[in-house]
N, C-alpha and C positions, 0 to 999 in steps of 0.2 A: 465433598463426600465424607461420610463418617468412616470410622475405623473399620478396616476389613479384617475379619477373623476367619477361622475355619469352622464350617458347619458340616452336618452329615444328614443325608436323606436315604431312607430305606429303598434299596433298589438302585441307587445311584452312587452312593459312597460319599467321600469327603468333597466338599465344594467351598469356594470363597463366598462368604456372606458379609453383609454390612451390619455393624453392631446394632444400630437403631433405626435409621431412616434410609430411604432410597428415593430415586427419581420418580416424579409423579407419573410419567408415561409408563414406566415399568410397573408402578402400582396399579395403574388402570388395566394393563394387560393381565396382571395377576388376578385382579378382581373380576374381570370378565370370565376368565377360566374357572375360578371358584364358583361363580354364579351359574355357569353352565353345568358344572357337576351337581351343585345343590338343587337346580331345577329338576334334574333327572332323579335325584334322591327323593324329592318331595312329590313326585307324580304318584297318584293313587294306583295300587296294583290292579284295581278293578278297571282302571282306564287304559291299562296296557293291552294292546292288541297286536296281532302279527302285522298290522298295517303301520302302526306308529312306533312299534318297538325300536326299529332301527334309528329313528330320530333321536330318542333319548339315549340309546346305547352309544351312538356316534358322538353325542354331546359329551358323555363321560370320556370317551376315547380321545376326542379332540382337546378337552380340558387337560387331560393327563399329559398329552404331547406338548401342549403349550407350557404347562408348569415344568415339565422336564427340560425344555429348551431354556426357560428362564433360569432354572436352577444351575444348569451347566454352563450357560454362556452369559447370562445377565443381558444388559443392553448398553449401547453406546449412544449418548446424547451430546451433540455439539463437541464430539471428540473426547468426551469424558466417559470412562467405563463405570457402569453401575451394576450392583448385584442385588439379589433379593436380601431381605433382612433375616436375622436369626430367627425371629418369630415366624416369618413366612416359611423358612426352611423346615422348622419344627412342624408346622401345620401340614405342609406338603407331605412330609414323611409319614405323619399319622394317617392322612388320606390314602396314601399309597399302601400303607400297612393294612388298612381296612379292606381295600380292594383285594389285596393278596390273601387275606384271611377268608374272604368270601369266595375265593377261587375264580376271580374275575378274569376271563380270557378275552383280551381286546381283539383277537383274530376271529372271533365267532361271527358267522354270517347267517346262520339259520335264525329266523325271527323268533321261533319258540325258545330256542336256546338263549337268545338275547334277553327275552323276558325272564326266563329262569335265573340268569346271572344277575339282572337288576334286582329281582326280588330277594335273592340270597343276600345281596349286599345291603338292601334296605332292612333286612331282618337284624342287622347289627345296630340299628338305631336304638333299640331298647337297652343295649349294653354300652352306650356311650358315643356312638357315631354321630348322633345329633349334636352333642356338645363339641365334638371335634370340628364339625362344619361351622358351628356358631363361632368358635374360636378363630377359625380361618377368616371369617368375615370381619371379625373384630380387628384383625391385623391391618385392614384398610383404614379403620378409624385411628388406630395407633399411629399410622404413618402420616396422619393429618394433624398431628398435635402442633402446638404453637412453636415448639422448638424446631420441628421438621419444616414448618412454613418458613421460618427464618433461614434455616440451613439450606433448604432446597428451593423454595420460591423466591424469597427476597434476595438471597445471595446469588442464586443462579440467574435470576432476571437482571440483577445489577451487573454481574460479571459479563453476561452476554451483551448488554448495552455498551459497557465500557470496551469490551473486546471489539465490537463492531466499529465503535468510534475510533479506537486506536488503529484498527486495520485500515479503515479509510484514510486516516491521517498518515499512516505509514506509506500507503500507495501514493498519496499526493506528494509527500516529502520526497519519495524516491523519484518521481517524475520531475519535481522541481530541481533536484540535484542533477538529473540527467540533462535537463534543459540548460542548466548553468554550465555544465561541462561542455555541452555543444556550443554554447555562445562564446566560451573561452577559445575553443578551436576556431570558430568563425572569426573572432577578433584577430587571432594570430595569423589566420589566412589573409585577412584584409590588410594586415601590415606588410604584405609582400610588395613593397613599393620603393622606388629609388628616384633620385633626381636624374633627369635626362642628361644634363651637361653642366658640370660644375666649374667650367672655365671662367665664367664671369665672376664667380666668387673668388676664384684663385687670383684673377687679375686684380680685383679690388684689394685683396690681401697683400699682393706684391707692391701695389702703389702706396699703400699705407706704410709698408715696411721701408720703401725708398724714401718716403717723406720723413719718417722718423730717423733714418740714418743720413739724411741730407744728401742723398744721391739720386734725387728725382731728376729725370731727364726732360730737357726742353729742346725741341727740334733736333733730337738725336745728340745733343752736346752733353758731355759729362761735366761734373764739377760744380753744377748749380747747387746752391744751398739757400737756406731761408734768410741769410744775412748778406749774401753777395749778389752779384748780377753778372750775367754773361748771356751768350746765345742771343744776340740781338738786343743787348741792353735791357733785358727783362728785370724789372725792379722786384724787390722782395714781395711787395704786395701783388705784383703781377704774377709772380711765381705761385703765390697761394691761389690766385684765381685760376691759373692753368691747372694746378693740381686738383682743385675742387671740380673743375669741368671734367677731367679725365676720370676721377672717381665716380662722379655722377653717371657718366656714360656707362661705366662698368656695372654699377648697381642697378641701372635701369634695364639691363638686359634680362628678360624673363628666363627663369629656370624651368625647363619642362619636367614632366613626370612620366616615368615608365614603370612597368611591372618588373619585379626582380626580387632576389633574396637579399635582404638587408644585412644578413650575417656574413655573407661572403661578397657583397657588393657586385653580384652577378646579375645582369639584365636577363629577362625572360623567365619562363616557368618550366619546371620539369614535369614530365608526365605523371609523376607521383603526386605533385601538388594539385594537378588537374583532377586526378582520381579522387583525392581527398575532398575536393570542392563538390564533386558529384555525389560522394558518399554522405557528406554533410547535408546536402539537400534532401536526400532520402530519409536520413535520420531525423531531421527537423520535421518532415511531414509525418513521420510515424509518431513522434512525440506530441505534435499538435493534435493528432487524432485521439491519442490516449487521454490527453488533458481535456479535450472536448467531451470525451465519453464519460469520465468520472465526474465532471462538473455539469454535465447536461447542457453544454453550450454548443453542441452540434446543431446543424441546420434542422430546424423542426423540433429541437429538444426543449425540455421544460424551462431551461434558462438561457435560451438562445438570444433573448434580448438583453442579456447581461454580459455578453461576450466582450463588448468594447472595453479596452483598457486592461484586459486580463493578460496573463503571461502568454496564453495561446494566441491571443490577438496580436501581441507584439512579435511572437515568433512567426506568425503568418506574414507580417509585414517584412521581416528579415528575409523570409523565404521568397516572397514575391519579388524582391529586389535582386535576389540571386538567380538570375535568369539562366536557363540551361544553355550549354555551349561551352566547349573547352578547346576549340581549335586555335592553335597559336597564330597571332597575327603575322603579317609578313615582316614586320619590324617591331622592336620593342616600343617604338614611339606611337604606333597606330593604336586606335581605341579598341579595335577588335570587338568581339561579342562575348556574352557569357561571363566567364570568370574574369576576363581582361577588363571589360567595361565596368564590372562590379568593383574590382580592386582599384582601378584608376579613379573611380568615384567622381568623375567630372573634373578633376584637377589637371588633366592633360590639356584643358582648354582654358585659356585666360579669361574667356568671356562666359563660361558656363554658369548659369544661374542656379544649378542644382548641385554644385561642387560640395561634397561633404555630406550629402543626404544619407548615403548608405551608412556612413559611420554614425550619424546621429540616430538612425534607427537601431543600430546595434547597441549603442550606449543606452537608449531608452529601454530596450529589452532586458539588458543586464541589470539596470536599476530596478525594473519591475520584478525581476527574479529575486534579487536580493531582498526587496521589501517583502515579497511573498514568503521567502525562506524565514525571515525574522518573525513573521506572523505565525507560521506553522510551528516554530519553536515555542512561541508563547502558548499556542493551543495545546501542544504536548505537555507543557508544564501544568496547564489547567486540568488536563485529563488525569495526569498523575495525582494531582491534588484531590480531584474528585474520588479517584480510586482509593486513596489513603483515608479520606473521610468516610467513604462507604464501608470499607472493611472495619474501620474503627467503630462505626455505628452498629454493624452487625455483631461484633464482639461484645460491645457494651450491652446490647439487648440480650444476648445469650447468657452473659454473666449475671445480669439482673434477674432473669427468669430462673436460672439455676439456684441463685441465692434465695429466691422466693420459695421454690420447691423444697429446698433444703430446710428452710425455716418452718414451712408447713409440716414437713415430715417429722421434725423435731418436736413440734407442738402436739402432733397426733400421738407420738410415742410416750408422751408424759402421762 
């Protein structure tokens, strides 16, 4: 928008005006109002009758009302406030002054009175009113100069396109960040797992410590070591064989898996954790719906066939594995349903062929989200570069045109 200064219109007073150019939509509204008034001025007095007088009279009144509104309020386009130009304000003021000089009464309703008011106003044509109206029309052409086309059309169109692109990217980035935060919470929740019984590991550690300190027991007898023999004439080599067998038995004992808080080593889940699980499911569904909407990958959407492998697709897989249900199992070792089955992830069964599937799905979703976030950051940099080049090109064109005009003016003045 060009510089805003203060103008004045007869009958209105001081108003904000733009020094040179204004928005095209405001320019069109101004032009329509001016043409409406000019059409009434150009009607032949002999053509005015009590039947059609109100039509021309109302054209003048309507045009004046429109011009008054533009002068006082301007217009807002794409959130940008625009005002009439200084030339427009001067032309409107002259038209209003001519109507005032002719004693034009916009409240008149009698057809013959309306005819008389129109004719009195038309009589001013011989003393300059025609020139005033011609000048008002010329304001439309002035607003369509090359400079105004660059300032209003080129810049406005470019700004709108870049704004739309950045708005869409901002929405997508916000949703990606939301999805990544949810996945981090999902991962933390999935980590609520503990070993069922660590006695086998403790036994193995005890055996190793005894072996290292030469206090390994054979048949309950003390004093056996790796260089001596006792407890039934066990040789050093035999002692090693007995130790290896005992250690092997301890290490072969499966360690079960239960749900629980790893930070406190407490089996079971609190009601708070279960509530968080159900809340995450709802938030995931909401985020999936929003991602599908902005990307057109919803069922029947324009890009529905491109949904596979997207972030919303991976989030859907995570959600599908997070089955509803949060009733605590009878014991921490049972598989349970819902959150319990999801956290245990098949590791509570030594023969489960799907152990770790839930974790793999979460990992894949996080990886996809991180990749998308990096892509969006790159797109943001590209848009900022385009905006920089665009504003630079507009500035270069305006500077060049102004230099040309200045040179022409200098040559003319010589």
